[in-house]
N, C-alpha and C positions, 0 to 999 in steps of 0.2 A: 577359403579354408586352406587350400594348397599353398597359397602365398604366405599366410600366417604361419603354417607349419614349417615351410622352408626357411622363413626368417628366424623362427625359434631354434631350429636345428642347424642353421647355417648352410642349407642346401640351395645351390644356385638354380635359377630358372633355366629351363631347356632353351630359352631364347636369348640367354645372356650373351652369347658370343655371335649373335646375328650381326651382319655387316651394317655399316652406317647407311649405305645406299638402300638396303632393304628396309631398314627402320624408317627412313625418310618417306619411302613409298607408303608404308603402313600408316605413318603419322598423318600424311596428307589425306588418306582415305578416312582416318578417324575424325579429322577436322571437318571433312565433307559430310560425315554422318553415314557413310556407306559401309562401315566396318564395325562389327560388334564383337564383344568378348575379349578385347585387348585393353591393356593399360600401359602407361609409360612409366618406367622406373629409372632412377638414377643408378648408374653403375659405379658403386663405391667399393664395398668390401663385405662379402657375405660371412666372413669370419670375425668381423669387428666385435669387440666386447660390448659395445653399445648397440643393442639390437635396432635402435632407430636409424643406425647408419648402414644397416644391411639392405642396400638397394631400396631406399624408400620410394613410395609411389608419388609421382609428380602430376600425372593426368589420369582421369578416369571418365568413362561414359556414364551419363545420367539421363535416362529417358523419362524426364519429367519436365513439365512446362515451368519455365523460370518466371518468377513474379514480376520481373521487369522486361526481360527480353523475349518472353514467350517461348516458342519452339525454334527460335533462330539457331541456337547452339545445342549440341548434344554431348560435347566433350569439354570438361572443365578442369582447371588446375586445382590441386589439393591445397589445403591450408598451409601445409609445410612448404610448399613451393611458392605460393602466392605471397606470403608474408614477407620474407626477406627481400623479394624483388620490389614489392610495393613500398616497403620502408625505405629502400635505397632510392628508388625513382622519385618518391615524394619528398625526399629530403629529411626524413625522420632522423634526428640525432640520437635520441634515446628511446629504445623500444621497451616498454614496460610489459613484462610477461609474468603470468602467475607460475608458481613453481611446478605445476603439473607438466609444464613444457620443458623441464630441465634437461631431460634426455634428448630433446629435439634441438637444443641450442647448438649442439655440434653439427647437426644437419644444416641449420641456419647459416653457420659460418662456412661450411663446406660449399654450399650453393653460391654464396657471394664470391668466394674465392674462385670457384670454377668458372663463373660467368664474368669474372673481373669487374665486379660491382662493389661500390663502397658499402661497407658493412656498418649498420647502426650499432651503437653500444647497447647491449642487453642488460636490463635491470630486472632482477627477480623479486617478486613479492608473493606473499601467501594470500590465498583467497579468504574472504570473510565468510565464515560459516555461521548462519543464523539457525539456532536449534529449532526444530519443528517446522521449518519452512521448506516446502517442496519447491526447490529451485531448478528442478530438472525440466528442461524445455520439452523433452520427449514425454514426460509424465503429464505436464500441463497441457500439451497438445492433445493427449488422449482424453483428458478430463473435458476439454472443450468439445471433442468429437462425441463424447458420451452425453453431453449436455449438462455436466456437473458445474461447468463454468460457462458463462455466456460468451466469453471471448477473452482476448489478451488484456482488455481493459476492464474486466470484471473486478469490482472492488475487493473481492475475496482472493484474487490472484496476486502472488508476490512478484509481479512484474512491475516495471517502472510505471507503465500506464495504469495498472491496477492500483498501485499504491497512491498515485495522484488522484485517481477516481475515488479512493476511499477517504480522501480529505487530507492526505499527507501533503505538507508544504515542501517544495523543492529545497528550500533553505534548510529545513530540518534534516533532509537526506544528506545534504552536503556536509553539515556539521557532524552528523553521525559518522560518516565515512572518515572524515578528517580526524575525528577524535581517536581513532585507532592508530593513526600515523602510518608510516611506510615501513613494513616489517617483513622479513623473509620467514618469520615464524608463524605458525598457524594461529589464527585469531578466531575465537568462538564466542558468540553472544546470543542472548535469548530474544533480542529485538525490543525489549521493553524500553531501553534507553532511547531508541529511535522515537517512540511515541511520547516519551517524557519531554524530549527536545521539541517535538511538534506542539505539545501543549503550551510550552513556554512561548513559542512563536505566535500561537493563536490567541492566547489570553489577552494581550494588549490591543488586539485589532478586530475582534469580532463582537457584534452586538449581542445584548442579553434579551432573552424572551422567557415567558413563563410557560411551564409545562405541568400538567397534572396527569400522571400516568394512570392507566387502567380506567375503569368506569368512574372512579372517584366517588366521594360521598358529599352529600349536601349538609351544610352547617348554617344555622340561622344566628345572626348577630343580635344580641340583646343590648339595650342601652347604647345604640348606635344612631347618631343623629345626622350623619352626613351622606345619607342615601342619595345617589344620583350625582354626587360631586365628581367632577373630572379633574384629574391632576396630570401634569406632565412629568414623566420619569425619564431620566437619562438612559439611553440605550447602552451606555457603558459608564460605570460609576466614576471612572477616572478620565474619561474622554468626552468632554462636553461637546466637542466639535462633531461627534458622531450624530448628534441630534437627540430627539426625545420620542417617546411613544405616549399615547394617551391611556391612562388607567381610570376606569370607572368604578366608583364605590357602590356597593349594592348591599341590600339587607341579607341576601343569601349568597353563600360562597360555595364553590366546588373545591374540595381538598383531596389530597392523596389519602386514601383510607388507611394505608400503613402508617402514615405520620401520626395519626391519632392514637395508635397503639403504643407509642413511645411516651405519651403524656402520663405522668404519675400523679394520682390524687388531685389536689387543687392547684397543681403546678401551672404557672403562668408561662405562656408561649408568645412568640412574636409572629405576626403576619407581615411578610415582606412588603415594604412600601405602603403599609396601612397603619399598624399599631399592634398593641398587645391584647391578649385574650386570656381570660381566666374562667374558672368554674365550667370547664368543658364537660358536657354530659358524656357518660360512658357508653351509651347505646343510642340507636336511632329512635326518634329524630334528634339529630345532634344540634346542640345549642352551645353558645359561649358568650360570656359577658365581656363587652368591649371595655378596655381600660384606657381612659383618656390621659394624655400626657405621661405615658409610661416610659420607662427606660429599657429599650430593647437590648442594651448591652448586658443586662443582668439575667436574661433568659437563656435557657439551655438549648431550646429548639427554635429555629427560624423556618417557618413553613411557607411553601408556595400556595397560591390560591388563584382562582379565577372567579370573576363576578358572574352571578346568574341573573342576567338581564333579559328584558323583552323589548326588541328582538335580541337574540343571543349575540354576545360579543366574543364568543369562543367557537372553535371548530374542532371536529374530530380529525386526528392525524394517525398515520401508521409509522411506527418506529421500527427500523431494521437494525439489528445488532449482530455483529460478528463477535461473539463473546470470547473466542479464543484468539489472542493476539498473534498466534502463528498463522492466522488467516486460512483456516481449513474451510473447504467449500460447503458451508452450511449457514443458514440464517436462523436467527430468533426473531420472531415478529410479535410486536406488542402494539396495543392501541392506547391512545392517550388523547388529551385535550390540550390545545394551545390557544393563545390569544389570536383574534381574528387577523391581526397585522401580518402574521406569517404567510397569509394567502398571497400577498403582493411581493414576496421575496422572489427574485429571479432564481431559476434553477442553477444549482452549483454554489449557491450562497452558503457559507459556513457561519453558524451561529452557536451561541451557548444557551442551552436551556438551563436556567439557574438551578443549581443543586444536582443536576442530572448529567452534566457533561456537554461535550461539543457534538454538533450534528451538522450534516450536509444535506441540503435539500436536493433530492435526486429526481423526484417527480412531484406532481401536484399533490400536496398534503402527505408526502412520503419523505421521511427524514432518516438518513443513515447515521448511526452513531459512530464517532471517530474514537478509536482506542486512545487512552490517555497515558499508558505506560504503567498503570497499577497492575499488580498481579491479579487482583480481584476487581474487575470493573464494577462501577457503581450500579446499584440495582435500578431497574425501571419499575 
């Protein structure tokens, strides 16, 4: 506090005029870890109009174990001191720095000149602000400590590891950052574009599977003569090389209960990879008349379904959803049913549940929904 006050008021430290010999003795003791309560400051100008030039701190004691070197050292260089030296030593030609360091650019240049080291050219850019995202490392660390986040790789955390764990593709992140260009002006975004780009990247390369959210409702097919028939359906409608999955036709189907509420009167609907249905009853037990050789292009609703077979050909799954694309640390948990084939998918596999979006398998029978970039994510 005294140092900060002195820097604001332009007041010199009482040790400012200490001799070089005395300072070297103290510095040696600091490196050995036998002296506490001292820092090393550059002697520049305590009346300088740029407060960052008022004898900035170069070294300070930190009594914490280092994640790499353990307790070997207790005295460490500051960011302001380390950066210009490392940039020069490592041959950096252009040092890209966000504009929050603008006042410290003068310190950067002074240190290089004082130490007679080559100075890298500084290029300033504005940081990208993503509205609603908590990007403070201190705040995220506190959330981890409180158990609100499981770690830096929690899919709800807006860290690089967290974003990748949530199903974000590194290619999407690169395109997103590059789309703003290099600008010294402040850039603000809501993050929706990032997930829209991610969706475009995922769409052509992930397989499709069937999901029926919630408990579902049973519907019996009338005038259906292909019970027990097995057909091969492409895992991707435009990518035959991805292979196929086996779909079994059954007399009774499991449907999304909400889907049936959209059907009006005697309206004809389509069952994906099966055919059309008409005269659907308005209450349980639900029935519908199968329409042979019907045109699915003329129907308004395309419904997902799962066959009710013995033994069962579907399994119960858990769906995790971060409904807020700002990645706030909270989950929505839903139950649903998916075809049996999802059991064999390796952990980390990204798929599309047709009509319901993209999901990443994070545990056995647990799938995390990947935001798509829409302001209102699709219902489950």
